[in-house]
N, C-alpha and C positions, 0 to 999 in steps of 0.2 A: 321711239321712232322706228318704223319698219324698214326692212331692206329696200322695198320698192320706193318708199318715200325718199330714202337716202339717194337712190339711183336717179330719181327724178331731179333731185336737187343738184346732183353732179352734172346731169345733162344740161340743166339750165345754166349752171356756171360755165360749162364748156361752150354753150351757145353764146353766152355773154362774152366769153374770152375770145371766141372767133370773131364776133362782131367788132369787138374792140380792136383786134389786130387789123381788120379790114378797114376800119374807120380811119379818119385822119389822126394826126399826132395829138390832138387835143383829147381824143377819146381812148388813147392807149393806157394800159394799166401801169401803175408805177412799179418799180422794182420791189418795193416793200409788199405791195399787194400780191405780186407773183410769189414771193417767198411765203406769204401766208397761205396762198392757195395750195402750193406744193406741200407745205407743212400739214395742211388739213388732209390732203390725200394720203400722206404717209401715216397720219394718225388713224385713218380709216382703213389702213392696210390695203389700199387700192393700187398703190404704186410702190415699187422697190427700187430705190435709187441710192447711190453712194455720193457723198459730198466730196468735193475736191478739198485740198488742204486749205485754200483760202476761203472756202465756203460760198463762193460765188457761182459755182457751176455744179451741175448734177450729172451723174453718169449711171447707167444701169449696169448691174453685174455682168450680164451677157456681153455688153459692149466693152466692158473692162477686160474680159477674157480675150475678146477679139483684138483689142488694141495691144495687149501683152503679146499675143501670138504674132501680130504684125511687127512689133518692135523687135521680137526675137529674130524674125526673118531678116529684117533690115540690118541688125547687128552682126549678121553672119552665122547665126545659129547658136550663139553663146552670149548671155547678158546677165549681169548681176542685178539682183532685186533692188538694191539701193539705187542703181542707175534708173530703174523704172519709176521709182518714187519721184525723182526730179523731172523725168521726162513727162510722165502722165499727171503729175501734181496730185497724186492720191496717197493716202496714208499707207505706211509700210505694211500694217496688219492686213489691209484689204489686198494689197499686192501679193503678199505671201499666201493668203488664203486662196486667191484665184489662181495663183501659180500652181498650187498643189492640185486644184481642180483640173487645170490644164494638163498636168502630168498624168493624172489618173485617166482622163478622157482621151489621151493621145495614143493609148495602147502601146506604150514603150517608145514612141517616137520622140517624146520630150522627157528629159530627166531633170530632177532638181538635185544639184550637187553642191554642197557647202554654200547655200544661198545663191546659187547661179542656175539659170535655166540653160540646158543644152539640148539641141534637137538632133535628129539622126543625120542631118546634113553635115553638121559640125563633127559628129562622131566619125562619119565616113572620111571626112577631110582629115581629121586627126589620125585616123588609122593609116591613111595614105602617107602622111608625113612621117609617122613612126616607121612604116615600111621603107620609105626612102632612106631614112637614117640607118636602119638595120642593114639594107643592102650596101650602103656606103661603108659602114664600119665593120660589119660581119657579126657583131654581138651587141646586145643592148639589154639593159636591166630596167625593171619597173621603177627603181629608185631614181635613175637618171631622168626618166620621162616625167616623174612626179615633180622634180625640181624645175624642169623646163616649162611645163604647162600648168603648174599650180593646181593640180587636181589630185584627189585622194588616190592612193595606190590600189585600193579595192575596186574603185570605179574603173581605173585603167586596166586592171587585171581582167575584169569582166569584159571590157571593150575589146581587148586583144583576143580573149578566148572566143568571143562571138564572131570575130572577123578574121581569125587565123585561117590562112590558105584561101581567103577571099580578097581582102585588101592587104593583109600582112602575110608574107611568104617567108616562113622560117621554121625552126625546130626548137621545142622547149628543152631546157636542161632536165635530165631525168631525176636529178637530185634536188634541183631548185627550179620550180615552175615559174619563178619570177625573172628568169633569165632566158633570152632567145638567141639562137644562133642561126646563121644561114648554112645551107648545105655545103656551099663552097668553102666556108670558113672551117667547118668540121673536117671536110675531106683534106684540106691543107694540113691541119695539125695531126690528123690520124696518120697520115703518111710520115710525118716527122717523128711522131711517137714510135711508130713501128720500126723505123730505122734506128732510133736511139736505143730502144729496148732490146733489139736483136743483137746489139753489140755488147750488152752488159753480161758479165759472167759471175759477178759477185753481188751480194745485196747492196742496194743503193737507195738512199733516201729520196723520196719524191720531191722534197723541197730542194734538194741539190739539182735534180733534173730540171725542174721548172725554172729555177733561177739561172742555171747555166745555159739552157737552150731557149729560154723565154717562152715557155709553153704554159698556157693557163691550166691550173690544176683541175679545173672543173671539167675539162673535156677528156680526162683519162677514162677510158671505157674498156674494161677487160672482157666484156661479154662477147665480143666478136670472135674470140678464140684465136686471133692472129698473133697474140703475144704468148710466148712460152714462159710463164711464170705466174706468181701470185703476189697480191699486195697484202701485207700484214700491218697491224697497228691501226690507229685511228687518229683523226685530226692532223696535227702537224708532225706526228711521229710515224706516219705511214712510210713503209719501205717496200720496194720492189725486190722480190727474191726470184732469181731465174731458176727454171726447172733443172738446169744442168748443175747448179750449185746444190739444190736439195738432193738430187740424185747422188752426188758425190758424198754428201754427209751421210746419207743412209747406207751407202755401200761401205764407208769407212767404219761406221758403228757396228754393222753386221759382222764385218770381218774381224774387228778387234774383239768383240764379245765371243765369237766362235773360237778364237785362238786362246784367250785368257780366262774366260768365264767371269769376267767383271768388266765394268766400264768406269773409267776415272772421269770425274766431273771436270777437272782442270783441262784434260785433253779435249773434252767436248766443248769447253769454252774456247779453246784455241781454234777449234773447227767452226766457231761462230754459232754454237748452240748455247743459248743463254738459259732457257727454261728446260733444264735437264729432265725433270720428272715428267713434264707434259710430253716431251719428245719421245721418251722411252715408253710411256704408257700407250702411245699410238702404235707401237710395234707389237703386232699380234703374236709373233713367234717368240717374243721374250716373255716367258711365263715364270712366275715364282721369284721375281726379282725382290731383293731386300735392299732398301734404300738406307745408306749410312751417311756419315757426315761428308766424306770426301769422295765416295764412289758408291756404286751399287753392285751387288754380287748376285750370282745365280745359284741354282740348287746345288751345283757341284761343290762350291766352297762351303755352303751351309751344311752339307753332308759331312764335309771334312771336320767341322767343329763338333757335330754330333758324334762321330766316330771317335774323335779325340777324347771327349768327355766320357764316353762309354768305356774306352780302354783305361782311362785314369781310374774309374770306379772299380773295374774288374781287377786291375793289378794293384789296387790300394796304394796308389802313388800320386804323382802330380804331373802337370803338363804346362808348358809355356807355349802358347799359340803363336808367338812371334817367329818361332822356328819352323812352323809347318804351314803357315798361311802366306800369301803373297806379300812382298815387302812394301807394296804400295799402300796397304792397309795401315792406318794409324792406330795408336793404342785405343783411342776412343771408338774407332770402327770395330776393333776386335772385342772391346767391352760390350758393344751393342749386340754383336753376334752371340757372345756368350750368354748375355741376359735373355735373348730370344730363345736360345736353345734350352736354358733352364726353365723359362716360363712355359714353354710348350710341353715339357715333360716333368710331371710331378716327381717321378722316380729319380730323375737326374737331380732336381733341386733339393731333394731330401737326402741324397747320398753324397753330395759334394758341396764345397764352398769356394768362393772366389777370394783369392789372397790379394790380387791386384787386378788392374784392368785387363791383363793378359794371362794371368796364371790361375789355374784351377787345381784344387787338391781334393781328394776324397776324404770324407769324414773319418774313415778308418785310419787313414794316414795321420790325420790330426790327432786322433785318440791315441795312436801308438806313440806319438811324440809326447803327449801329456803324461802317459803312464811312466815314462822314463824319469819323471821328476818326483814320483811318489816318495821314495826313500829320502830324497833331499828335503822334501817338505816336512816330514816327521822330525828329522834331526834339527832342522832350522826352527821349527815350532818349539821344540824342547829347549833349544838355546834361548829363544826369545822369552820363554816362560821363566827360565832361571834368571835371566838378566832383568826381569821386571818390565820388559817392553810390552808384553801382552796385557799386563795389568793396567798400564797407562793408557793403552789404546781402548780397551774395553770399558775402563772406567769413564773415559771421555764419551764413549758411545752411550753409556748409561745416563750420564748427565744430559746429553742431548735428547735422549728419550724422555727424560723427566720434563724437560722444557717443552717438548712437543705435546706431552700429556697435559700439561697445564694449559697450553693454548687450546688444545682440543676440548678440554673440560669447559673452558669459558664459552667457546663457540657452541658446544653441545647444549650448554644450559640455555643459551639464547634460542637455539633451534627447538629445543624441547618445550620452552615456554610458548613459542609461537604455535607449535603443533598442538599443545594442550588447549590453547585458546580457541583453535579451530575445531577441536574435537576429533582429531585424526589419529591420535596415538593414545595408548593406555599407559599411564604412569602415575605413581604417587597416589595420595589420598586414600590409602588402604584403611580398613577399620577393623577393630576387634570388637565383635558384637555390633553395637551401634556407635562405637567410639571411633573418631577419626584420629589416627595416630600419625604424626609427622615423621616418626622414626622409619616407618615403612617406606615413605617417599624417599628418604635419604639412602636407604639400602639399595633401592632400585637405581638411584643416581650413581651409587658407587659401582654397581655392576656395569653400568654403561661406561663409566670411566675405565674399568678394567678392560673392556672390549676395545676401547680406543687405544689403550696401552699396547694390546696385542697387535692391532693393525698398524701401529707405527714402528714396530720392531724392524721391519725390513728397511724403512727409510733411514733409521739410525745406523743400520748395518752398512748400507751403501755409503754413508758419509764416512764411517770409520774404516771401511775397507780400503779407501784411498790412502789412509795413513799407514797401513800395514803393507810394507813393500817386501815382496818375495825375492825377486831378482830383477836386475836391469836388463835391457835389451842386449847389451854387450855380453853380460854373463850368460844369458840364455843362448846366445849365438855360440860362445865358446863351448858351453856344455854340449850342445847338439853336435858340434863338429867332433867332439871327443867320443860321444856315446853312440851315434848312429852310423853303423857301417854302410847303410844304404845311401848315405850322403857322400860317399867317396866319389870324387870327381864332380860333385855338384857345385855350381857357381856360388861364390860367397854372397852374391846379391840375393839369391833365392833364400839362403840361410837367414840373412838379415830380415827379409820380408816375412818369412814364417815366424821368426822370433818376435817381430812386432805384432803379428796376429795372435800369437800364443800368450803374450804378456797379460792381457786382460783375463783370459781363461785361467791361467796359472795363479794370478793374484786372487781371483775369486775363490778358487779351490783351496789355496793356502789359507785364506781367511776362514773358511769353514773348518779346516783342520785345526787351525789355531784356536778358533772359537770353542770347538769341542774339547780340546785339551784344557783350555782355560776354565770351561764350565765344570769339567770333572774335578778340577782342583779348587774351585771356589763355590761349589753348590751349597754347602752349609751356611756360609756367610751370606750368600745371596738370599737364602730362605729367611734368615733372621731379619735382613734388611727389608724384605718385602712385607713380612709380618708387622714390623714396626711402622712402615708406611701405611699399611691398611688400617691399623688400629688408630693411628694419628688422624686419618681422615674421618673415621667413624666418630671418634671423640669430638672432633671439631664440629661435625654436623649436628650431633646431639646437643652439644653445649650451646650452639647458636640457636637451636630451636627452643631450648629451655629458657634462654635469656629473653627471647621474643614472647614466649608464653607468660613468663613472669611479669613482663611489662604490661601485657593485656590484663593480668589479674588486678593491677593497680586501678583499672577503670571501675572495677566492681567494688561493692561494699558489703559489710555484714556477713551473714551466714553463708551466702552463696560464694563469696570470695574465699572464705576459709575452707569450704568443702572442695572447691576447685584446686586450691593450693595443695591440699592433702592428696588429691587425685594426681596432680603433677608430680609430687614427690614419690608416690607409689609406682608410677609408670616410667616416665622418661628419665627422671633423676636416678631411679634405681638402675635402669638400663645403662645409663652413662657410667655409673660406678662399677657395675658388673663387667663392662667392657674392659676397663682398666685393670680390675682385679684378675680377670681371666687372662689378660696378656702377661701380667707379671708372674702369675702362677702357672703359665703354660697350660691352661685349661680351656675347655670350650665354654662359650658364653651360655649355651643351652644347659650346661651342667649346673649352673647356679640357679637353683629352683626357688630360693627364698633367702631371707636375711640370715638364717642360721648357717646355711652353706657358705654364704659370702663371708661371714665373720671368721669361719674356720679357715678359709683360704687366706684371709688377711693375716691371721695369726701365724701362718707358715712362712710369711715373707720376712725379709731382713728387717732389722729394728727400725730403720728410718722410714721405710715404706709402710711398715706395720703401724707405726705411730701416726703418720699422716693420714693414711686411709681409714684408720679407726675413727678419727675425728670426722671425716667425711661421712662415714657410715652412721655415726651417732646423729649427725646434723639432719639426717633424713626424717627424724622425729621432731624437728623444730619448725623450720620454714625454708622456703626456697632461697631467700637472700642468704641465710646462714649456710645452706648447703653450697651455694655458688662460691661463697668466700672460702670455705674449708677446702672445696675441690680445687680451686685455683691455687691454693697453697700446696696441696698434696701432689698436684700434677707435676711439679718440678722434679720430684724424685724419680719420676718415670721416664725422664728424658723425652717428654712429649711437648712439642711446641703448641701452645694454645693461642688461637687467633682471637683477637678482641672483636666484639661485634659493635662496630661504630655505625654512624648514620649511613656512610657510603655502602657498607655491606648489608645493613639492615633493610634498605629499600628493595633491592633485588630479591632477598630471601622472602620478604612478605609477598612480593608480587608473584614469586614462583609458587608459593603455597596457595595463594589465592587462585591462581590458574588451575592448580590441582583440584581445588574444591569445585570450580566450575565444570571441569572435566568429569569429576565423579558424579556431579549432579546430572549431567547430560547422559552418562552411561548407566545410571541406576534405573532399573525398570520401575514403571509406575505401580506395579504390584507391591513393591517393597516400600510401602508408605512411610514406615518408621524411619528408614534410612534417608529417604528423600527429605522428610521434615528435619531430621538431624543436620544434614549437610546444608539445607537451605537456611536454617537458623544460624549456623556458624558463618555462612557466607554473608548473611545480613549483618551479623555482629561485626565482621570485618569491614563491611561497607560503611557502617555507622561510625565505628571507632577508629578505623584504619589500623587495628591491632589484630594479632593472630592468637586466637583462643584455643586452648586444648581442653576439650570437655567430652565426656561420654554421653550416651543417650539419656541417661536418667536425669541429666540437668536441663533437658530441653524445656520442660514447663517453666522452670524458674527463669531461664534465659528469655522466653517469650514475654514474661511479665516485665523483665528488665528492659526489653526492646520496645515495649508498648508506647511509651511517650515519644519515641524517636522514629517510629515508622508510621506509614499511613494506616488509616482505619481499615481499608480494604485488606492490606497485607496482614494486619493483626487478626482480623476476622477469619481469614483463610488459615493462618497458623493455628488459631485457637480451635477452629472447627476440625481441622485435620488431627490435632492432638486428641481431642475428645473421641473422634471416630477410631483412632488407633487404640486408645485405651479400652473402649467398649469392645472392639474386635478381639482383644486378647483376654478379656474377662471370661471366666468359665461359666458364669451364670447368665450370659447373654444368650437369648433364644436364637433358634435357627433363622427365624424370619427376620429378626433384627440384624443378624450377621449377613444375611442375603442383601438386605437393604443397604447395609454399610459397604459391602463389597461392590455394589452397583454405584454407590455415591463416591467412594474413595478415589477411583481412577480420575474422575473429573476434577476433584479437589486437588489431587496430587499434580495433575497437569498444569492447573492454574498456579499452584505454588511454585513449580519449576519455572514457568514462564515469567511470573512476576518477579521472582528472586533474581533471575538472570537479567531481565530487563532493567531492574533497578540497579543491578551491578554495572551494566553497560553505561548507564547514565552517570555513574559516579567514577568510572575508570578514567 
């Protein structure tokens, strides 16, 4: 249906509607027909109407706006939207929507505030009411108006700002714009404040003034310049300080400082100055002040301290500053001045010492006091040596040192094991040719232990020095009073102070004197004891390794087992027996070049040692079990304590040697393929059997065959190929081309051997 046809239909309906209205009652439309007609018009968007709440009436939006405006005027310029709902019988949403439109179209004349419509007439009326109240009371706040008129404070603030000096005549508070005063109100209290403040001569809290004279605190205004004073603090702690009071304080401080060269903080507090440092820092003519605990001093007193220290150093004497500085300074104050003087001058700090908080002495003076005791020290050390006191003290020190050495040995083992695993240190795993010898590892371990012993000497000496008393404080005091002529007339208090200072120095010096005297008298015995301790440690290390290697031999069978057993007897077992023989015969281990030399030295020993060690020597031609049995029996005659290798000790020893192998494998260059293969095979043997094998390079092919069933095919193939290439490389009949090809291939194989051996190791650790 076209628009023209629709319009014709509407016109026809309108004509029918008009005729019906003009006709008699019998021709009027029913209410239902009217509803249908209007509904049709709305559907065709030809009319825009709003239903009333009961649905019986219609109203256009424009007419609704007009009725809202009329009702606003009727209600005096302020009406709530909920009241319009009941008056106009229209839904609240329509009322709210049209009220917003009315507000926008009024150009500020109508405002929508908290669901209420307010026009300019009401605003002007409200402003007049506020002004009437302000003129009546003299002061008014937004909070009070909000309670009275049930309107938001922001709206009221805007209303007052726009109508100030038009409908509302007053002055805003400079600090709080939400408070209004009248000019008359301000003038009244300004005169009152001026009168009160002019009579004040001491600081007075503003809260006291406001409460006593009933003055609002908000109207205090010091910018007019009519009040002679300042306000300090903030909030409820504000205080008015008259200018006359501040002037009196400044004059007193200036005068006192000029006369004395210092300012006492207690005196400043009595003058009402609580923040001393801030007050003095404002004084531009006070330069170079030094702030102490109870006072501050100027340059003059600081120079007194400097000159006193300088004189003390030059005269090689001492000085007590309580006798030269003002009595107002406490001991702590003097101590701070002395510390500043010494810290500012390196020459002073190196040439003198502080004996107490107030006394300084030159180091030359201290040294002259110490020298007086030299002869007494020598005689007392000789007496203590003869009485056996030095022996008991230094024997205790030696015992303490051995305890520390054992603790350091355990901790160094743990640290060394961690470092070896990370590849950060070089230790152990040394080889002879292609042979990995555990003995070399242990010798390095022993050297590390010896260094630890040396580093712990000072600790043990400090412990023992406290047990070796030279003199008491009373004895030192009496001695100084008798010996030093310079101390004539010196207070006994100073003698006691310097005696307390010297006692530590004298005790330490006496310890060194006594130690030197004792060392000269006991050097031979000490050397013997040290040699015994060293050989005992070497023997125990070698013995433990042999026991572990022997246990590894039990895993093998046949010809390989017997060959490795003979190798162990010729190497580590021979080294173990050589160490004991060399110790008993006072020979060097390196001098025992073979079995013939060893048996000659054994024959020179006493009968018991000769018989026991001969059996051990002969057992080297039998087997390892027999050698260990004979050696354990023969060691008793050497006064050497042999530690048993139990499971608790076995585990860390195997772990340590295993870390040595990993470290050696990492550090060996890829060019040394024979050594890499040797170490990798030993490492894999340990991984598979959890045992520590002692084998030279010539046993590598046999060990690879032994390991074949227990390792992966990839690893066996690498080991086998590497072995063949190493053998061909060393053969004389290998051509140059073959050697070149081998040299190109070997680094790649060696790198894979390293990687696979270490990777397998990590998986099994």
